[in-house]
MOPAC internal coordinates of N, CA, C and O (Angstrom, degrees):
PM7 1SCF
backbone

  N    0.0000 0     0.00 0     0.00 0    0    0    0
  C    1.4428 1     0.00 0     0.00 0    1    0    0
  C    1.5299 1   108.59 1     0.00 0    2    1    0
  O    1.2310 1   120.53 1   -47.77 1    3    2    1
  N    1.3036 1   116.58 1   132.23 1    3    2    1
  C    1.4496 1   122.33 1   177.37 1    5    3    2
  C    1.5299 1   109.46 1   -74.27 1    6    5    3
  O    1.2310 1   120.55 1   -39.55 1    7    6    5
  N    1.3037 1   116.55 1   140.45 1    7    6    5
  C    1.4623 1   120.87 1  -178.00 1    9    7    6
  C    1.5266 1   110.07 1  -119.30 1   10    9    7
  O    1.2310 1   121.14 1   -27.40 1   11   10    9
  N    1.3206 1   115.42 1   152.60 1   11   10    9
  C    1.4595 1   122.42 1   176.01 1   13   11   10
  C    1.5238 1   107.67 1  -128.38 1   14   13   11
  O    1.2310 1   120.19 1   -54.69 1   15   14   13
  N    1.3102 1   117.24 1   125.31 1   15   14   13
  C    1.4579 1   121.56 1  -179.98 1   17   15   14
  C    1.5235 1   108.95 1   -84.12 1   18   17   15
  O    1.2310 1   120.58 1   -44.07 1   19   18   17
  N    1.3387 1   116.50 1   135.93 1   19   18   17
  C    1.4643 1   121.48 1   175.40 1   21   19   18
  C    1.5204 1   108.73 1  -132.97 1   22   21   19
  O    1.2310 1   120.95 1   -17.55 1   23   22   21
  N    1.2926 1   115.79 1   162.45 1   23   22   21
  C    1.4589 1   121.99 1   175.83 1   25   23   22
  C    1.5231 1   106.96 1  -123.69 1   26   25   23
  O    1.2310 1   120.55 1   -48.37 1   27   26   25
  N    1.3205 1   116.55 1   131.63 1   27   26   25
  C    1.4622 1   119.83 1   179.34 1   29   27   26
  C    1.5256 1   109.40 1  -128.63 1   30   29   27
  O    1.2310 1   120.83 1   -22.28 1   31   30   29
  N    1.3059 1   116.02 1   157.72 1   31   30   29
  C    1.4647 1   121.95 1   174.61 1   33   31   30
  C    1.5147 1   107.79 1  -113.33 1   34   33   31
  O    1.2310 1   121.17 1   -46.70 1   35   34   33
  N    1.3271 1   115.36 1   133.30 1   35   34   33
  C    1.4651 1   120.11 1   178.12 1   37   35   34
  C    1.5254 1   108.61 1  -129.85 1   38   37   35
  O    1.2310 1   120.06 1   -24.40 1   39   38   37
  N    1.3314 1   117.49 1   155.60 1   39   38   37
  C    1.4633 1   119.82 1   178.22 1   41   39   38
  C    1.5372 1   110.99 1   -59.49 1   42   41   39
  O    1.2310 1   121.22 1   -31.96 1   43   42   41
  N    1.3385 1   115.27 1   148.04 1   43   42   41
  C    1.4594 1   121.04 1  -177.02 1   45   43   42
  C    1.5272 1   111.73 1   -57.87 1   46   45   43
  O    1.2310 1   120.00 1   137.53 1   47   46   45
  N    1.3292 1   117.61 1   -42.47 1   47   46   45
  C    1.4705 1   119.95 1  -178.64 1   49   47   46
  C    1.5299 1   110.71 1   -61.26 1   50   49   47
  O    1.2310 1   120.49 1   143.13 1   51   50   49
  N    1.3238 1   116.67 1   -36.87 1   51   50   49
  C    1.4596 1   120.41 1   179.72 1   53   51   50
  C    1.5294 1   110.41 1   -68.78 1   54   53   51
  O    1.2310 1   120.63 1   137.60 1   55   54   53
  N    1.3337 1   116.40 1   -42.40 1   55   54   53
  C    1.4553 1   120.14 1   177.41 1   57   55   54
  C    1.5246 1   111.29 1   -61.77 1   58   57   55
  O    1.2310 1   120.37 1   135.91 1   59   58   57
  N    1.3240 1   116.90 1   -44.09 1   59   58   57
  C    1.4643 1   120.45 1  -179.50 1   61   59   58
  C    1.5281 1   111.02 1   -62.21 1   62   61   59
  O    1.2310 1   120.48 1   138.55 1   63   62   61
  N    1.3041 1   116.68 1   -41.45 1   63   62   61
  C    1.4717 1   121.15 1   177.32 1   65   63   62
  C    1.5291 1   110.02 1   -63.31 1   66   65   63
  O    1.2310 1   120.59 1   135.42 1   67   66   65
  N    1.3041 1   116.48 1   -44.58 1   67   66   65
  C    1.4590 1   121.98 1   179.28 1   69   67   66
  C    1.5311 1   110.70 1   -62.50 1   70   69   67
  O    1.2310 1   120.19 1   133.30 1   71   70   69
  N    1.3236 1   117.25 1   -46.70 1   71   70   69
  C    1.4660 1   122.35 1  -178.10 1   73   71   70
  C    1.5271 1   111.84 1   -63.11 1   74   73   71
  O    1.2310 1   120.09 1   148.25 1   75   74   73
  N    1.3244 1   117.44 1   -31.75 1   75   74   73
  C    1.4680 1   120.73 1   178.04 1   77   75   74
  C    1.5213 1   111.95 1   -70.68 1   78   77   75
  O    1.2310 1   120.18 1   150.66 1   79   78   77
  N    1.3247 1   117.26 1   -29.34 1   79   78   77
  C    1.4591 1   120.75 1  -171.83 1   81   79   78
  C    1.5238 1   115.55 1  -104.38 1   82   81   79
  O    1.2310 1   120.13 1   154.89 1   83   82   81
  N    1.3137 1   117.35 1   -25.11 1   83   82   81
  C    1.4649 1   121.31 1  -174.36 1   85   83   82
  C    1.5286 1   109.30 1  -119.10 1   86   85   83
  O    1.2310 1   119.78 1   -53.03 1   87   86   85
  N    1.3407 1   118.03 1   126.97 1   87   86   85
  C    1.4676 1   119.85 1   176.48 1   89   87   86
  C    1.5347 1   110.89 1   -60.06 1   90   89   87
  O    1.2310 1   120.56 1   -33.74 1   91   90   89
  N    1.3206 1   116.54 1   146.26 1   91   90   89
  C    1.4708 1   122.53 1  -175.97 1   93   91   90
  C    1.5240 1   111.71 1   -53.00 1   94   93   91
  O    1.2310 1   119.76 1   137.80 1   95   94   93
  N    1.3248 1   118.07 1   -42.20 1   95   94   93
  C    1.4584 1   121.78 1  -177.12 1   97   95   94
  C    1.5342 1   112.87 1   -73.39 1   98   97   95
  O    1.2310 1   120.07 1   175.76 1   99   98   97
  N    1.3204 1   117.47 1    -4.24 1   99   98   97
  C    1.4673 1   120.96 1  -178.40 1  101   99   98
  C    1.5313 1   112.24 1  -114.24 1  102  101   99
  O    1.2310 1   120.12 1  -174.68 1  103  102  101
  N    1.3366 1   117.38 1     5.32 1  103  102  101
  C    1.4644 1   120.75 1  -177.22 1  105  103  102
  C    1.5302 1   112.64 1   -62.60 1  106  105  103
  O    1.2310 1   120.09 1   135.88 1  107  106  105
  N    1.3188 1   117.44 1   -44.12 1  107  106  105
  C    1.4706 1   119.93 1  -178.48 1  109  107  106
  C    1.5201 1   110.32 1   -62.48 1  110  109  107
  O    1.2310 1   120.29 1   134.03 1  111  110  109
  N    1.3278 1   117.06 1   -45.97 1  111  110  109
  C    1.4580 1   120.55 1   180.00 1  113  111  110
  C    1.5397 1   110.70 1   -60.29 1  114  113  111
  O    1.2310 1   120.98 1   136.61 1  115  114  113
  N    1.3239 1   115.73 1   -43.39 1  115  114  113
  C    1.4613 1   119.69 1   178.55 1  117  115  114
  C    1.5247 1   110.90 1   -61.18 1  118  117  115
  O    1.2310 1   120.39 1   135.45 1  119  118  117
  N    1.3416 1   116.86 1   -44.55 1  119  118  117
  C    1.4682 1   121.08 1  -179.10 1  121  119  118
  C    1.5262 1   110.87 1   -62.85 1  122  121  119
  O    1.2310 1   120.16 1   136.82 1  123  122  121
  N    1.3221 1   117.31 1   -43.18 1  123  122  121
  C    1.4702 1   121.11 1   179.63 1  125  123  122
  C    1.5301 1   110.03 1   -62.04 1  126  125  123
  O    1.2310 1   120.45 1   133.86 1  127  126  125
  N    1.3323 1   116.75 1   -46.14 1  127  126  125
  C    1.4625 1   120.07 1  -179.52 1  129  127  126
  C    1.5258 1   111.51 1   -63.24 1  130  129  127
  O    1.2310 1   120.46 1   139.65 1  131  130  129
  N    1.3361 1   116.73 1   -40.35 1  131  130  129
  C    1.4668 1   120.43 1   178.89 1  133  131  130
  C    1.5325 1   110.56 1   -65.48 1  134  133  131
  O    1.2310 1   120.50 1   138.20 1  135  134  133
  N    1.3298 1   116.64 1   -41.80 1  135  134  133
  C    1.4702 1   120.00 1   178.36 1  137  135  134
  C    1.5218 1   111.27 1   -64.78 1  138  137  135
  O    1.2310 1   120.25 1   136.01 1  139  138  137
  N    1.3260 1   117.13 1   -43.99 1  139  138  137
  C    1.4658 1   120.08 1   178.49 1  141  139  138
  C    1.5231 1   110.79 1   -60.06 1  142  141  139
  O    1.2310 1   120.59 1   135.48 1  143  142  141
  N    1.3246 1   116.49 1   -44.52 1  143  142  141
  C    1.4630 1   121.13 1  -179.34 1  145  143  142
  C    1.5373 1   110.64 1   -61.62 1  146  145  143
  O    1.2310 1   120.61 1   134.66 1  147  146  145
  N    1.3156 1   116.44 1   -45.34 1  147  146  145
  C    1.4620 1   119.88 1  -179.09 1  149  147  146
  C    1.5246 1   111.82 1   -68.23 1  150  149  147
  O    1.2310 1   120.12 1   140.47 1  151  150  149
  N    1.3288 1   117.37 1   -39.53 1  151  150  149
  C    1.4621 1   119.89 1   178.04 1  153  151  150
  C    1.5281 1   111.12 1   -64.63 1  154  153  151
  O    1.2310 1   120.48 1   141.44 1  155  154  153
  N    1.3220 1   116.68 1   -38.56 1  155  154  153
  C    1.4656 1   119.98 1   176.85 1  157  155  154
  C    1.5269 1   110.41 1   -63.64 1  158  157  155
  O    1.2310 1   120.61 1   141.32 1  159  158  157
  N    1.3274 1   116.44 1   -38.68 1  159  158  157
  C    1.4680 1   120.67 1   179.17 1  161  159  158
  C    1.5283 1   110.77 1   -65.86 1  162  161  159
  O    1.2310 1   120.66 1   141.26 1  163  162  161
  N    1.3153 1   116.34 1   -38.74 1  163  162  161
  C    1.4654 1   120.82 1  -178.95 1  165  163  162
  C    1.5249 1   112.80 1   -74.37 1  166  165  163
  O    1.2310 1   121.19 1   152.17 1  167  166  165
  N    1.3276 1   115.33 1   -27.83 1  167  166  165
  C    1.4589 1   120.06 1  -177.74 1  169  167  166
  C    1.5273 1   109.33 1   -65.13 1  170  169  167
  O    1.2310 1   120.24 1   -55.31 1  171  170  169
  N    1.3161 1   117.15 1   124.69 1  171  170  169
  C    1.4594 1   120.19 1  -175.92 1  173  171  170
  C    1.5200 1   113.39 1   -79.74 1  174  173  171
  O    1.2310 1   120.01 1   153.36 1  175  174  173
  N    1.3271 1   117.58 1   -26.64 1  175  174  173
  C    1.4539 1   119.76 1  -179.04 1  177  175  174
  C    1.5334 1   109.98 1  -143.77 1  178  177  175
  O    1.2310 1   119.89 1   -96.59 1  179  178  177
  N    1.3428 1   117.81 1    83.41 1  179  178  177
  C    1.4615 1   119.67 1  -176.17 1  181  179  178
  C    1.5263 1   113.92 1   -62.95 1  182  181  179
  O    1.2310 1   119.64 1   152.52 1  183  182  181
  N    1.3024 1   118.28 1   -27.48 1  183  182  181
  C    1.4637 1   120.34 1   179.73 1  185  183  182
  C    1.5243 1   110.22 1   -65.28 1  186  185  183
  O    1.2310 1   120.17 1   134.74 1  187  186  185
  N    1.3151 1   117.28 1   -45.26 1  187  186  185
  C    1.4668 1   120.61 1   178.62 1  189  187  186
  C    1.5267 1   111.13 1   -64.36 1  190  189  187
  O    1.2310 1   119.90 1   141.55 1  191  190  189
  N    1.3420 1   117.81 1   -38.45 1  191  190  189
  C    1.4630 1   120.59 1   177.49 1  193  191  190
  C    1.5216 1   110.40 1   -63.75 1  194  193  191
  O    1.2310 1   120.27 1   139.64 1  195  194  193
  N    1.3170 1   117.10 1   -40.36 1  195  194  193
  C    1.4577 1   121.55 1   177.85 1  197  195  194
  C    1.5270 1   109.98 1   -61.62 1  198  197  195
  O    1.2310 1   120.49 1   137.07 1  199  198  197
  N    1.3094 1   116.66 1   -42.93 1  199  198  197
  C    1.4623 1   120.94 1  -179.25 1  201  199  198
  C    1.5343 1   110.41 1   -65.13 1  202  201  199
  O    1.2310 1   119.95 1   146.20 1  203  202  201
  N    1.3288 1   117.71 1   -33.80 1  203  202  201
  C    1.4680 1   121.36 1   178.66 1  205  203  202
  C    1.5271 1   112.07 1   -64.67 1  206  205  203
  O    1.2310 1   119.84 1   145.01 1  207  206  205
  N    1.3288 1   117.92 1   -34.99 1  207  206  205
  C    1.4667 1   119.66 1  -177.29 1  209  207  206
  C    1.5202 1   112.76 1   -88.17 1  210  209  207
  O    1.2310 1   119.98 1  -174.62 1  211  210  209
  N    1.2985 1   117.64 1     5.38 1  211  210  209
  C    1.4580 1   119.18 1  -176.19 1  213  211  210
  C    1.5227 1   113.57 1   -67.06 1  214  213  211
  O    1.2310 1   119.74 1   171.96 1  215  214  213
  N    1.3308 1   118.10 1    -8.04 1  215  214  213
  C    1.4652 1   120.83 1   175.32 1  217  215  214
  C    1.5241 1   110.95 1   -56.78 1  218  217  215
  O    1.2310 1   120.64 1   145.80 1  219  218  217
  N    1.3105 1   116.38 1   -34.20 1  219  218  217
  C    1.4665 1   120.69 1  -177.69 1  221  219  218
  C    1.5289 1   111.82 1   -97.78 1  222  221  219
  O    1.2310 1   120.42 1  -178.14 1  223  222  221
  N    1.3090 1   116.81 1     1.86 1  223  222  221
  C    1.4604 1   121.92 1  -179.70 1  225  223  222
  C    1.5276 1   110.11 1  -107.26 1  226  225  223
  O    1.2310 1   120.32 1   -14.26 1  227  226  225
  N    1.3339 1   117.00 1   165.74 1  227  226  225
  C    1.4724 1   118.41 1   175.92 1  229  227  226
  C    1.5266 1   110.41 1   -56.51 1  230  229  227
  O    1.2310 1   120.57 1   -36.88 1  231  230  229
  N    1.3235 1   116.52 1   143.12 1  231  230  229
  C    1.4550 1   120.98 1  -177.06 1  233  231  230
  C    1.5265 1   111.06 1   -70.47 1  234  233  231
  O    1.2310 1   120.86 1   -62.59 1  235  234  233
  N    1.3104 1   115.96 1   117.41 1  235  234  233
  C    1.4577 1   123.58 1   176.66 1  237  235  234
  C    1.5242 1   107.28 1  -134.75 1  238  237  235
  O    1.2310 1   120.63 1   -29.57 1  239  238  237
  N    1.3122 1   116.40 1   150.43 1  239  238  237
  C    1.4576 1   120.04 1   176.88 1  241  239  238
  C    1.5232 1   109.01 1   -75.35 1  242  241  239
  O    1.2310 1   121.09 1   -26.52 1  243  242  241
  N    1.3250 1   115.53 1   153.48 1  243  242  241
  C    1.4532 1   121.35 1  -177.84 1  245  243  242
  C    1.5303 1   110.91 1   -55.50 1  246  245  243
  O    1.2310 1   119.67 1   136.96 1  247  246  245
  N    1.3178 1   118.24 1   -43.04 1  247  246  245
  C    1.4648 1   120.86 1  -179.71 1  249  247  246
  C    1.5250 1   112.09 1   -63.75 1  250  249  247
  O    1.2310 1   120.04 1   142.39 1  251  250  249
  N    1.3350 1   117.53 1   -37.61 1  251  250  249
  C    1.4664 1   121.00 1   177.41 1  253  251  250
  C    1.5282 1   110.81 1   -62.71 1  254  253  251
  O    1.2310 1   121.00 1   137.23 1  255  254  253
  N    1.3201 1   115.70 1   -42.77 1  255  254  253
  C    1.4629 1   120.84 1   179.56 1  257  255  254
  C    1.5195 1   110.26 1   -64.23 1  258  257  255
  O    1.2310 1   120.36 1   132.29 1  259  258  257
  N    1.3363 1   116.91 1   -47.71 1  259  258  257
  C    1.4622 1   120.40 1  -179.00 1  261  259  258
  C    1.5258 1   111.44 1   -62.08 1  262  261  259
  O    1.2310 1   119.66 1   139.62 1  263  262  261
  N    1.3258 1   118.25 1   -40.38 1  263  262  261
  C    1.4544 1   120.75 1   177.23 1  265  263  262
  C    1.5100 1   111.99 1   -63.56 1  266  265  263
  O    1.2310 1   120.59 1   137.94 1  267  266  265
  N    1.3340 1   116.47 1   -42.06 1  267  266  265
  C    1.4580 1   120.69 1   179.01 1  269  267  266
  C    1.5264 1   111.03 1   -63.65 1  270  269  267
  O    1.2310 1   120.25 1   138.02 1  271  270  269
  N    1.3162 1   117.12 1   -41.98 1  271  270  269
  C    1.4635 1   120.88 1   178.81 1  273  271  270
  C    1.5262 1   110.04 1   -63.54 1  274  273  271
  O    1.2310 1   120.55 1   137.07 1  275  274  273
  N    1.3142 1   116.55 1   -42.93 1  275  274  273
  C    1.4642 1   119.92 1  -179.97 1  277  275  274
  C    1.5246 1   111.72 1   -63.74 1  278  277  275
  O    1.2310 1   120.26 1   147.91 1  279  278  277
  N    1.3281 1   117.11 1   -32.09 1  279  278  277
  C    1.4676 1   121.05 1   178.72 1  281  279  278
  C    1.5263 1   110.82 1   -81.18 1  282  281  279
  O    1.2310 1   119.93 1   171.09 1  283  282  281
  N    1.3369 1   117.73 1    -8.91 1  283  282  281
  C    1.4431 1   120.95 1  -179.21 1  285  283  282
  C    1.5129 1   113.32 1    86.97 1  286  285  283
  O    1.2310 1   120.46 1  -163.59 1  287  286  285
  N    1.3261 1   116.73 1    16.41 1  287  286  285
  C    1.4541 1   121.60 1   178.34 1  289  287  286
  C    1.5153 1   108.51 1  -122.67 1  290  289  287
  O    1.2310 1   121.01 1   -29.64 1  291  290  289
  N    1.3278 1   115.68 1   150.36 1  291  290  289
  C    1.4560 1   120.76 1   176.12 1  293  291  290
  C    1.4987 1   109.12 1  -122.92 1  294  293  291
  O    1.2310 1   120.10 1   180.00 1  295  294  293

């Protein structure tokens, strides 16, 4: 997976809370997971977004994908 480095600023109280709970070597992983979770929450139609990225995925028909998602399998 290709990665992109970013720098962010957060309030001191938030950093202190984060530092108390997450080991230093796990901060990036935690941030990525939190961002993914929030982006998924904001996304209004994840099924359509999934269908848009299928160019890089194995070719499946839209109905096959929707059935697999409904069954809980991808």
